Gaussian input, Z-matrix of N, CA and C with variables (Angstrom, degrees):
# hf/3-21g

backbone

0 1
 N
 C     1     B1
 C     2     B2     1     A1
 N     3     B3     2     A2     1     D1
 C     4     B4     3     A3     2     D2
 C     5     B5     4     A4     3     D3
 N     6     B6     5     A5     4     D4
 C     7     B7     6     A6     5     D5
 C     8     B8     7     A7     6     D6
 N     9     B9     8     A8     7     D7
 C    10    B10     9     A9     8     D8
 C    11    B11    10    A10     9     D9
 N    12    B12    11    A11    10    D10
 C    13    B13    12    A12    11    D11
 C    14    B14    13    A13    12    D12
 N    15    B15    14    A14    13    D13
 C    16    B16    15    A15    14    D14
 C    17    B17    16    A16    15    D15
 N    18    B18    17    A17    16    D16
 C    19    B19    18    A18    17    D17
 C    20    B20    19    A19    18    D18
 N    21    B21    20    A20    19    D19
 C    22    B22    21    A21    20    D20
 C    23    B23    22    A22    21    D21
 N    24    B24    23    A23    22    D22
 C    25    B25    24    A24    23    D23
 C    26    B26    25    A25    24    D24
 N    27    B27    26    A26    25    D25
 C    28    B28    27    A27    26    D26
 C    29    B29    28    A28    27    D27
 N    30    B30    29    A29    28    D28
 C    31    B31    30    A30    29    D29
 C    32    B32    31    A31    30    D30
 N    33    B33    32    A32    31    D31
 C    34    B34    33    A33    32    D32
 C    35    B35    34    A34    33    D33
 N    36    B36    35    A35    34    D34
 C    37    B37    36    A36    35    D35
 C    38    B38    37    A37    36    D36
 N    39    B39    38    A38    37    D37
 C    40    B40    39    A39    38    D38
 C    41    B41    40    A40    39    D39
 N    42    B42    41    A41    40    D40
 C    43    B43    42    A42    41    D41
 C    44    B44    43    A43    42    D42
 N    45    B45    44    A44    43    D43
 C    46    B46    45    A45    44    D44
 C    47    B47    46    A46    45    D45
 N    48    B48    47    A47    46    D46
 C    49    B49    48    A48    47    D47
 C    50    B50    49    A49    48    D48
 N    51    B51    50    A50    49    D49
 C    52    B52    51    A51    50    D50
 C    53    B53    52    A52    51    D51
 N    54    B54    53    A53    52    D52
 C    55    B55    54    A54    53    D53
 C    56    B56    55    A55    54    D54
 N    57    B57    56    A56    55    D55
 C    58    B58    57    A57    56    D56
 C    59    B59    58    A58    57    D57
 N    60    B60    59    A59    58    D58
 C    61    B61    60    A60    59    D59
 C    62    B62    61    A61    60    D60
 N    63    B63    62    A62    61    D61
 C    64    B64    63    A63    62    D62
 C    65    B65    64    A64    63    D63
 N    66    B66    65    A65    64    D64
 C    67    B67    66    A66    65    D65
 C    68    B68    67    A67    66    D66
 N    69    B69    68    A68    67    D67
 C    70    B70    69    A69    68    D68
 C    71    B71    70    A70    69    D69
 N    72    B72    71    A71    70    D70
 C    73    B73    72    A72    71    D71
 C    74    B74    73    A73    72    D72
 N    75    B75    74    A74    73    D73
 C    76    B76    75    A75    74    D74
 C    77    B77    76    A76    75    D75
 N    78    B78    77    A77    76    D76
 C    79    B79    78    A78    77    D77
 C    80    B80    79    A79    78    D78
 N    81    B81    80    A80    79    D79
 C    82    B82    81    A81    80    D80
 C    83    B83    82    A82    81    D81
 N    84    B84    83    A83    82    D82
 C    85    B85    84    A84    83    D83
 C    86    B86    85    A85    84    D84
 N    87    B87    86    A86    85    D85
 C    88    B88    87    A87    86    D86
 C    89    B89    88    A88    87    D87
 N    90    B90    89    A89    88    D88
 C    91    B91    90    A90    89    D89
 C    92    B92    91    A91    90    D90
 N    93    B93    92    A92    91    D91
 C    94    B94    93    A93    92    D92
 C    95    B95    94    A94    93    D93
 N    96    B96    95    A95    94    D94
 C    97    B97    96    A96    95    D95
 C    98    B98    97    A97    96    D96
 N    99    B99    98    A98    97    D97
 C   100   B100    99    A99    98    D98
 C   101   B101   100   A100    99    D99
 N   102   B102   101   A101   100   D100
 C   103   B103   102   A102   101   D101
 C   104   B104   103   A103   102   D102
 N   105   B105   104   A104   103   D103
 C   106   B106   105   A105   104   D104
 C   107   B107   106   A106   105   D105
 N   108   B108   107   A107   106   D106
 C   109   B109   108   A108   107   D107
 C   110   B110   109   A109   108   D108
 N   111   B111   110   A110   109   D109
 C   112   B112   111   A111   110   D110
 C   113   B113   112   A112   111   D111
 N   114   B114   113   A113   112   D112
 C   115   B115   114   A114   113   D113
 C   116   B116   115   A115   114   D114
 N   117   B117   116   A116   115   D115
 C   118   B118   117   A117   116   D116
 C   119   B119   118   A118   117   D117
 N   120   B120   119   A119   118   D118
 C   121   B121   120   A120   119   D119
 C   122   B122   121   A121   120   D120
 N   123   B123   122   A122   121   D121
 C   124   B124   123   A123   122   D122
 C   125   B125   124   A124   123   D123
 N   126   B126   125   A125   124   D124
 C   127   B127   126   A126   125   D125
 C   128   B128   127   A127   126   D126
 N   129   B129   128   A128   127   D127
 C   130   B130   129   A129   128   D128
 C   131   B131   130   A130   129   D129
 N   132   B132   131   A131   130   D130
 C   133   B133   132   A132   131   D131
 C   134   B134   133   A133   132   D132
 N   135   B135   134   A134   133   D133
 C   136   B136   135   A135   134   D134
 C   137   B137   136   A136   135   D135
 N   138   B138   137   A137   136   D136
 C   139   B139   138   A138   137   D137
 C   140   B140   139   A139   138   D138
 N   141   B141   140   A140   139   D139
 C   142   B142   141   A141   140   D140
 C   143   B143   142   A142   141   D141
 N   144   B144   143   A143   142   D142
 C   145   B145   144   A144   143   D143
 C   146   B146   145   A145   144   D144
 N   147   B147   146   A146   145   D145
 C   148   B148   147   A147   146   D146
 C   149   B149   148   A148   147   D147
 N   150   B150   149   A149   148   D148
 C   151   B151   150   A150   149   D149
 C   152   B152   151   A151   150   D150
 N   153   B153   152   A152   151   D151
 C   154   B154   153   A153   152   D152
 C   155   B155   154   A154   153   D153
 N   156   B156   155   A155   154   D154
 C   157   B157   156   A156   155   D155
 C   158   B158   157   A157   156   D156
 N   159   B159   158   A158   157   D157
 C   160   B160   159   A159   158   D158
 C   161   B161   160   A160   159   D159
 N   162   B162   161   A161   160   D160
 C   163   B163   162   A162   161   D161
 C   164   B164   163   A163   162   D162
 N   165   B165   164   A164   163   D163
 C   166   B166   165   A165   164   D164
 C   167   B167   166   A166   165   D165
 N   168   B168   167   A167   166   D166
 C   169   B169   168   A168   167   D167
 C   170   B170   169   A169   168   D168
 N   171   B171   170   A170   169   D169
 C   172   B172   171   A171   170   D170
 C   173   B173   172   A172   171   D171
 N   174   B174   173   A173   172   D172
 C   175   B175   174   A174   173   D173
 C   176   B176   175   A175   174   D174
 N   177   B177   176   A176   175   D175
 C   178   B178   177   A177   176   D176
 C   179   B179   178   A178   177   D177
 N   180   B180   179   A179   178   D178
 C   181   B181   180   A180   179   D179
 C   182   B182   181   A181   180   D180
 N   183   B183   182   A182   181   D181
 C   184   B184   183   A183   182   D182
 C   185   B185   184   A184   183   D183
 N   186   B186   185   A185   184   D184
 C   187   B187   186   A186   185   D185
 C   188   B188   187   A187   186   D186
 N   189   B189   188   A188   187   D187
 C   190   B190   189   A189   188   D188
 C   191   B191   190   A190   189   D189
 N   192   B192   191   A191   190   D190
 C   193   B193   192   A192   191   D191
 C   194   B194   193   A193   192   D192
 N   195   B195   194   A194   193   D193
 C   196   B196   195   A195   194   D194
 C   197   B197   196   A196   195   D195
 N   198   B198   197   A197   196   D196
 C   199   B199   198   A198   197   D197
 C   200   B200   199   A199   198   D198
 N   201   B201   200   A200   199   D199
 C   202   B202   201   A201   200   D200
 C   203   B203   202   A202   201   D201
 N   204   B204   203   A203   202   D202
 C   205   B205   204   A204   203   D203
 C   206   B206   205   A205   204   D204
 N   207   B207   206   A206   205   D205
 C   208   B208   207   A207   206   D206
 C   209   B209   208   A208   207   D207
 N   210   B210   209   A209   208   D208
 C   211   B211   210   A210   209   D209
 C   212   B212   211   A211   210   D210
 N   213   B213   212   A212   211   D211
 C   214   B214   213   A213   212   D212
 C   215   B215   214   A214   213   D213
 N   216   B216   215   A215   214   D214
 C   217   B217   216   A216   215   D215
 C   218   B218   217   A217   216   D216
 N   219   B219   218   A218   217   D217
 C   220   B220   219   A219   218   D218
 C   221   B221   220   A220   219   D219
 N   222   B222   221   A221   220   D220
 C   223   B223   222   A222   221   D221
 C   224   B224   223   A223   222   D222
 N   225   B225   224   A224   223   D223
 C   226   B226   225   A225   224   D224
 C   227   B227   226   A226   225   D225

   B1=1.4445
   B2=1.5347
   B3=1.3065
   B4=1.4604
   B5=1.5262
   B6=1.3134
   B7=1.4636
   B8=1.5179
   B9=1.3437
   B10=1.4605
   B11=1.5163
   B12=1.3177
   B13=1.4553
   B14=1.5222
   B15=1.2964
   B16=1.4590
   B17=1.5222
   B18=1.2939
   B19=1.4675
   B20=1.5251
   B21=1.3062
   B22=1.4617
   B23=1.5288
   B24=1.3168
   B25=1.4573
   B26=1.5295
   B27=1.3379
   B28=1.4634
   B29=1.5313
   B30=1.3362
   B31=1.4607
   B32=1.5266
   B33=1.3148
   B34=1.4701
   B35=1.5292
   B36=1.3324
   B37=1.4611
   B38=1.5251
   B39=1.3389
   B40=1.4708
   B41=1.5259
   B42=1.3339
   B43=1.4618
   B44=1.5213
   B45=1.3252
   B46=1.4669
   B47=1.5275
   B48=1.3197
   B49=1.4607
   B50=1.5356
   B51=1.3408
   B52=1.4609
   B53=1.5295
   B54=1.3069
   B55=1.4609
   B56=1.5228
   B57=1.3241
   B58=1.4636
   B59=1.5229
   B60=1.3103
   B61=1.4625
   B62=1.5240
   B63=1.3361
   B64=1.4584
   B65=1.5241
   B66=1.3126
   B67=1.4594
   B68=1.5184
   B69=1.3139
   B70=1.4609
   B71=1.5300
   B72=1.3181
   B73=1.4594
   B74=1.5264
   B75=1.3322
   B76=1.4617
   B77=1.5276
   B78=1.3169
   B79=1.4591
   B80=1.5309
   B81=1.3127
   B82=1.4575
   B83=1.5211
   B84=1.3343
   B85=1.4681
   B86=1.5265
   B87=1.3236
   B88=1.4623
   B89=1.5338
   B90=1.3130
   B91=1.4681
   B92=1.5309
   B93=1.3444
   B94=1.4658
   B95=1.5309
   B96=1.3186
   B97=1.4626
   B98=1.5254
   B99=1.3276
   B100=1.4651
   B101=1.5181
   B102=1.3329
   B103=1.4695
   B104=1.5256
   B105=1.3192
   B106=1.4648
   B107=1.5273
   B108=1.3209
   B109=1.4651
   B110=1.5176
   B111=1.3201
   B112=1.4606
   B113=1.5279
   B114=1.3276
   B115=1.4581
   B116=1.5342
   B117=1.3089
   B118=1.4657
   B119=1.5233
   B120=1.3223
   B121=1.4554
   B122=1.5284
   B123=1.3426
   B124=1.4735
   B125=1.5275
   B126=1.3277
   B127=1.4597
   B128=1.5282
   B129=1.3115
   B130=1.4627
   B131=1.5286
   B132=1.3177
   B133=1.4727
   B134=1.5268
   B135=1.3369
   B136=1.4623
   B137=1.5339
   B138=1.3199
   B139=1.4619
   B140=1.5220
   B141=1.3215
   B142=1.4553
   B143=1.5225
   B144=1.3255
   B145=1.4721
   B146=1.5235
   B147=1.3297
   B148=1.4680
   B149=1.5228
   B150=1.3257
   B151=1.4582
   B152=1.5153
   B153=1.3312
   B154=1.4645
   B155=1.5198
   B156=1.3359
   B157=1.4667
   B158=1.5184
   B159=1.3202
   B160=1.4679
   B161=1.5149
   B162=1.3155
   B163=1.4628
   B164=1.5265
   B165=1.3357
   B166=1.4681
   B167=1.5195
   B168=1.3251
   B169=1.4607
   B170=1.5238
   B171=1.3211
   B172=1.4615
   B173=1.5265
   B174=1.2974
   B175=1.4545
   B176=1.5161
   B177=1.3199
   B178=1.4634
   B179=1.5193
   B180=1.3236
   B181=1.4614
   B182=1.5208
   B183=1.3385
   B184=1.4630
   B185=1.5223
   B186=1.3226
   B187=1.4536
   B188=1.5229
   B189=1.3199
   B190=1.4590
   B191=1.5279
   B192=1.3337
   B193=1.4580
   B194=1.5188
   B195=1.3174
   B196=1.4570
   B197=1.5125
   B198=1.3180
   B199=1.4650
   B200=1.5184
   B201=1.3265
   B202=1.4658
   B203=1.5243
   B204=1.3238
   B205=1.4619
   B206=1.5280
   B207=1.3072
   B208=1.4580
   B209=1.5149
   B210=1.3076
   B211=1.4672
   B212=1.5246
   B213=1.3065
   B214=1.4653
   B215=1.5169
   B216=1.3064
   B217=1.4542
   B218=1.5128
   B219=1.3196
   B220=1.4672
   B221=1.5118
   B222=1.2738
   B223=1.4597
   B224=1.5272
   B225=1.3135
   B226=1.4504
   B227=1.4315
   A1=108.43
   A2=116.51
   A3=121.40
   A4=109.84
   A5=114.55
   A6=119.91
   A7=107.66
   A8=115.95
   A9=120.73
   A10=109.30
   A11=116.16
   A12=122.22
   A13=107.61
   A14=115.64
   A15=121.19
   A16=108.23
   A17=116.64
   A18=120.29
   A19=109.15
   A20=114.88
   A21=120.14
   A22=110.96
   A23=116.45
   A24=120.31
   A25=110.79
   A26=116.82
   A27=120.63
   A28=110.31
   A29=115.82
   A30=120.30
   A31=111.05
   A32=117.40
   A33=120.36
   A34=110.93
   A35=117.38
   A36=120.73
   A37=110.75
   A38=116.05
   A39=120.03
   A40=111.34
   A41=116.31
   A42=120.12
   A43=110.88
   A44=116.77
   A45=120.62
   A46=111.16
   A47=116.92
   A48=120.98
   A49=112.50
   A50=116.24
   A51=119.95
   A52=114.53
   A53=117.82
   A54=120.32
   A55=111.04
   A56=115.13
   A57=120.85
   A58=110.52
   A59=115.98
   A60=122.65
   A61=107.76
   A62=116.19
   A63=121.93
   A64=110.07
   A65=114.43
   A66=119.64
   A67=108.63
   A68=118.80
   A69=119.73
   A70=109.86
   A71=115.91
   A72=120.58
   A73=109.23
   A74=117.46
   A75=118.95
   A76=110.89
   A77=115.84
   A78=120.93
   A79=109.10
   A80=115.85
   A81=120.96
   A82=109.79
   A83=118.09
   A84=119.48
   A85=110.78
   A86=115.63
   A87=120.24
   A88=110.26
   A89=116.06
   A90=120.98
   A91=111.40
   A92=120.55
   A93=118.59
   A94=113.12
   A95=117.51
   A96=120.51
   A97=110.02
   A98=117.36
   A99=120.39
   A100=111.11
   A101=117.65
   A102=120.85
   A103=110.10
   A104=117.55
   A105=120.39
   A106=111.52
   A107=117.41
   A108=119.99
   A109=110.90
   A110=116.14
   A111=120.26
   A112=110.49
   A113=116.27
   A114=119.66
   A115=112.35
   A116=117.79
   A117=120.52
   A118=111.08
   A119=117.81
   A120=122.47
   A121=109.60
   A122=119.04
   A123=121.25
   A124=113.40
   A125=117.97
   A126=119.97
   A127=111.09
   A128=117.34
   A129=120.88
   A130=110.67
   A131=116.41
   A132=120.21
   A133=109.97
   A134=117.12
   A135=120.55
   A136=110.83
   A137=117.99
   A138=120.54
   A139=112.04
   A140=116.94
   A141=120.80
   A142=110.77
   A143=116.69
   A144=120.80
   A145=110.88
   A146=117.81
   A147=120.68
   A148=110.78
   A149=116.91
   A150=119.65
   A151=112.48
   A152=117.11
   A153=120.44
   A154=111.80
   A155=117.59
   A156=121.05
   A157=109.77
   A158=117.30
   A159=120.92
   A160=110.89
   A161=116.60
   A162=120.87
   A163=110.91
   A164=116.89
   A165=120.45
   A166=112.23
   A167=117.80
   A168=121.22
   A169=110.74
   A170=117.69
   A171=120.71
   A172=112.53
   A173=117.34
   A174=120.87
   A175=113.16
   A176=117.53
   A177=121.54
   A178=109.23
   A179=115.50
   A180=120.24
   A181=107.83
   A182=118.49
   A183=119.88
   A184=111.52
   A185=116.41
   A186=120.74
   A187=111.54
   A188=117.66
   A189=120.78
   A190=111.74
   A191=118.44
   A192=121.87
   A193=112.57
   A194=117.76
   A195=120.13
   A196=110.48
   A197=115.31
   A198=121.16
   A199=109.07
   A200=117.79
   A201=120.56
   A202=114.91
   A203=119.49
   A204=121.47
   A205=112.14
   A206=117.21
   A207=120.26
   A208=113.10
   A209=117.83
   A210=121.24
   A211=111.60
   A212=118.63
   A213=120.38
   A214=110.04
   A215=114.54
   A216=119.63
   A217=113.43
   A218=117.22
   A219=121.00
   A220=110.23
   A221=117.36
   A222=121.96
   A223=106.50
   A224=116.15
   A225=118.13
   A226=117.58
   D1=128.74
   D2=-178.31
   D3=-82.28
   D4=144.55
   D5=178.63
   D6=-115.90
   D7=125.30
   D8=-178.18
   D9=-103.58
   D10=135.12
   D11=178.10
   D12=-117.85
   D13=131.14
   D14=179.71
   D15=-95.58
   D16=119.21
   D17=-179.88
   D18=-76.87
   D19=163.28
   D20=179.12
   D21=-61.23
   D22=-37.98
   D23=179.06
   D24=-65.74
   D25=-45.53
   D26=179.09
   D27=-63.32
   D28=-40.25
   D29=178.14
   D30=-60.67
   D31=-49.86
   D32=-178.04
   D33=-65.42
   D34=-34.80
   D35=177.72
   D36=-65.92
   D37=-47.17
   D38=179.23
   D39=-65.37
   D40=-38.36
   D41=178.94
   D42=-63.36
   D43=-43.31
   D44=179.29
   D45=-66.95
   D46=-34.54
   D47=-176.68
   D48=-78.69
   D49=-42.47
   D50=-172.20
   D51=-112.19
   D52=-15.76
   D53=-177.56
   D54=82.12
   D55=-175.78
   D56=-179.25
   D57=-70.81
   D58=156.58
   D59=179.25
   D60=-85.86
   D61=74.75
   D62=-177.65
   D63=-132.05
   D64=149.85
   D65=172.14
   D66=-80.41
   D67=146.05
   D68=176.46
   D69=-67.84
   D70=148.03
   D71=179.00
   D72=-65.62
   D73=139.14
   D74=179.26
   D75=-66.62
   D76=143.70
   D77=-179.57
   D78=-75.22
   D79=132.33
   D80=179.51
   D81=-77.70
   D82=137.94
   D83=178.20
   D84=-66.70
   D85=150.86
   D86=-179.62
   D87=-71.77
   D88=166.33
   D89=-178.81
   D90=-60.60
   D91=-46.22
   D92=178.47
   D93=-59.90
   D94=-36.94
   D95=178.53
   D96=-66.36
   D97=-41.67
   D98=178.72
   D99=-65.13
   D100=-39.09
   D101=178.24
   D102=-64.69
   D103=-44.04
   D104=-179.72
   D105=-64.75
   D106=-38.19
   D107=176.53
   D108=-63.77
   D109=-39.79
   D110=-179.80
   D111=-67.34
   D112=-40.72
   D113=-179.02
   D114=-75.15
   D115=-12.57
   D116=176.79
   D117=-74.87
   D118=-15.86
   D119=179.42
   D120=-80.65
   D121=121.81
   D122=-178.51
   D123=-58.57
   D124=-35.26
   D125=179.56
   D126=-64.67
   D127=-39.66
   D128=178.00
   D129=-63.47
   D130=-41.76
   D131=178.81
   D132=-64.09
   D133=-42.18
   D134=-179.69
   D135=-64.50
   D136=-42.88
   D137=178.88
   D138=-65.86
   D139=-39.06
   D140=177.09
   D141=-64.41
   D142=-43.62
   D143=178.42
   D144=-64.10
   D145=-41.39
   D146=178.83
   D147=-63.58
   D148=-39.44
   D149=177.28
   D150=-65.57
   D151=-39.83
   D152=177.97
   D153=-66.99
   D154=-40.40
   D155=177.22
   D156=-62.87
   D157=-43.98
   D158=177.79
   D159=-59.84
   D160=-43.63
   D161=179.39
   D162=-63.42
   D163=-41.90
   D164=-179.92
   D165=-69.52
   D166=-40.51
   D167=-177.49
   D168=-71.54
   D169=-46.11
   D170=-176.88
   D171=-84.13
   D172=-25.35
   D173=-178.61
   D174=78.42
   D175=2.44
   D176=177.35
   D177=-155.82
   D178=169.77
   D179=177.86
   D180=-81.24
   D181=127.30
   D182=179.03
   D183=-58.87
   D184=147.03
   D185=-177.76
   D186=-60.51
   D187=-33.88
   D188=-179.10
   D189=-69.09
   D190=-16.52
   D191=-179.15
   D192=-95.77
   D193=-7.39
   D194=-179.74
   D195=-75.32
   D196=145.61
   D197=-179.18
   D198=-80.51
   D199=124.51
   D200=-175.86
   D201=-85.00
   D202=18.66
   D203=-174.76
   D204=-58.81
   D205=-40.23
   D206=-178.63
   D207=-85.25
   D208=-3.29
   D209=-174.84
   D210=-114.31
   D211=28.23
   D212=-179.37
   D213=-66.92
   D214=136.47
   D215=178.45
   D216=82.10
   D217=-7.88
   D218=179.50
   D219=-89.04
   D220=123.66
   D221=173.03
   D222=-125.10
   D223=114.65
   D224=-172.62
   D225=-111.47

């Protein structure tokens, strides 16, 4: 069985010619494609519809649905 040794010169030549032995990074889907994929899920559509019905019936966003980021430490 033959044993092949790659010299530093051969390595640098091959590296310069072909680049690293890596797969290209996968392309990320665009925002519209991601939105359409999300809306293709029936559960997402149902939750969106329920939120819109709640907004229409109550006329405002329920307090339990508000994000408390600005109200940390506040207990009222």
